[in-house]
Residue, then its C-alpha position, 0 to 999 in steps of 0.5 A: x712395121x711396114x704395113x703400119x707406115x703404109x697405113x699412116x696418113x701422109x701428114x702423120x708420116x711427114x710429122x714422124x719423119x720430122x720427129x726422128x730427124x729432130x731427135x737425131x740432130x739433138x742426140x748428135x748435138x748433145x754428143x758434141x757438147x759432152x765431148x766426142x774425143x778419145x778418153x784414156x783408161x782410168x788410173x790412180x792419180x799418182x800413176x797418171x802423173x807419173x806417166x805424164x812426167x815420163x812421156x817422151x818430150x814433144x818437138x813443140x806445141x801449136x794450139x788454138x786457145x780460149x781464155x775466159x776471164x770474169x774476174x772484173x765483172x763484180x767490179x761493175x767498172x762499166x757503170x763507173x765514171x770513165x766506163x772501165x777505161x782500157x779494160x774493155x779493150x784488153x783481152x787479158x781482162x775480158x777474155x778472148x780466143x787466140x793461139x799459143x805456140x811453145x818450142x822445144x827449147x822453151x820459147x813461148x808465144x801467146x796471142x789473143x785476138x781482139x777488135x782493138x788489136x791483139x795482145x801478145x805475150x812472149x818468153x825468149x828464155x830470159x825475158x817476158x814481154x807483154x804487148x798490148x795493142x789497144x794502148x800500144x804499150x809494151x811491158x818487159x820483165x827479166x826474172x833475176x838470176x840466182x848468182x850467189x858467188x857462182x858456187x850456188x849456180x854451179x850447184x844448181x846446174x849441176x843438180x839440173x844436169x844430173x837429175x833432169x831425166x830422173x822421173x819420181x816414182x809412183x810411190x814418191x808421187x803418192x807420198x806428195x799427194x798424201x801430203x797435199x791432201x793434209x791441207x787441201x781436197x784433191x780428186x782422183x785423175x778423171x779421164x776426159x778429153x780436151x781439144x780432141x786429145x785423151x786427157x786426165x783432169x784433177x781438181x784441188x780445193x781448200x779443205x779449210x777457210x778458202x775464202x772465196x777460192x772454190x778451187x782449181x782444175x788442171x787437165x793434161x794430155x794423157x799421151x804427151x803430158x802437156x797441160x791442155x786446161x787450167x781453170x780457177x773457181x770461185x765459191x760464188x759460181x759453178x763456172x770458172x772465173x778464169x780459164x785457159x783451155x786448148x780447143x785445137x792442138x797439134x804437136x811438132x816443131x815450131x818455126x823459129x820465125x814464129x817467136x819473132x815479134x817487133x813492136x811499133x817504134x812508138x810503143x810506150x815501153x815499161x821495164x819492170x824492175x825486180x826488187x834489188x838486193x840493196x832495196x831489201x838491205x835498206x829495210x832491215x825490218x823486212x826480214x824481221x817477223x814479229x808475232x808477240x805483243x812485245x815485238x810490236x815495239x821493234x816494228x814501230x821503230x822502223x817506220x815513221x808513222x803510228x801503227x794501227x794494229x788492233x788485235x782483231x779485224x772483222x772477227x779475225x785474230x791478228x796473226x803476224x806483224x812484220x816489216x815490209x817495203x812499199x816503193x823502196x820505203x819502210x811499211x808494215x804488213x799485218x795479217x789476220x786470220x788463217x788460210x786463204x780466207x784471211x786478210x792482209x793489211x799494209x801500212x805505209x806513210x803517205x807522200x809529203x804534201x798530202x799526195x797519196x802514194x800510188x797503191x794497188x787500188x789507185x794503180x788499178x784505177x789508172x788502168x781500169x778507169x775510176x774504181x768504186x768509192x766506199x765511205x769509211x770513218x774519216x776516209x773515202x776508199x777505192x774498192x776493187x771487188x772480184x769473185x775471188x777476193x777484194x782490194x781496198x785502199x785509202x788514206x787517213x791521217x798521213x797513213x796509206x792503208x791497203x787491205x786485201x783478202x779472198x773475202x767479200x767486199x762487205x767483210x773487208x769494209x768491216x775490217x777497214x772500219x776497225x782501223 
């Protein structure tokens, strides 16, 4: 070999050296792309889940993360009047890199970075806060606590105290997996690495009529049991529509000061109120599910408008009719089809004077900019198409219609034309 190299002309020798270097660089890049972190040993899914649950608790988590969000790309908002409004400025809707901290006592802070200003999501154990710097808006939501008469809370607390350290056995986890697989496809625990940590990944997908939902993937740290990646897929693409993944992660105590956040004094504050008990009580029909034809009369009597409930929509058979609530007023929910690929229709009375009640599509329009319009018999509808489903909203003859489903826009438009 040495004699062969000595006999090569200098130009050929340089070419050979360049080729070797290029191949070496390419191999290195490929190895990095495929992931070079440690990979855990293969295990049955039940065993991998059990070991994750039984892992010693960590004192805290600090991570750099990447959020991928292609949910609104199908809406083509940029081409509509208004250009998408604030959507282009929100890292929640466009994706971004950022940081995540979780303390041992359950406090969480997620920071997504953007040129227009960071978005902060915080949880202090009681209240969830979201601050959007692009719009200088703060949203707060405090989930309701189960009060009962005190007894239910105490029982739940006692149960938690008695079982918080009890880990399900491998057999119990396997039994739960078998139950899940009666309704969905579930992969095994795939050994992989995420953010340089040994991890296991599992994928779940609908086994029947999943609509546009292709499935979801979850990966967790094999040693610490901490989730490191979550992704949601559409049937329309092999790339995730939504993905939150750690790119770097470390474990250890997190300073309490990390969770201190004070929004600007002039921030617009919106308190999101959970439904109250008396709100539910006002709509007695909201607890009444009606499946049979003769039950429609009871639901019709509970609302001040004429129901539109055909037996089929877009080739799907009516499944259920039940009372509902829209802005505190009686409404009706009708479902068609089975599984995630079904369609839900909400009908409610329009506001007096012909003004439209602010339905989901119109509410989205106020934030995202002008939504695409589609023509329907006797109405013009606002449409929000996404890779995971479609939302359609319109008003006709004093009734508000909102249709939603994990279906294509053409399927939902066909359903709307059947009303």
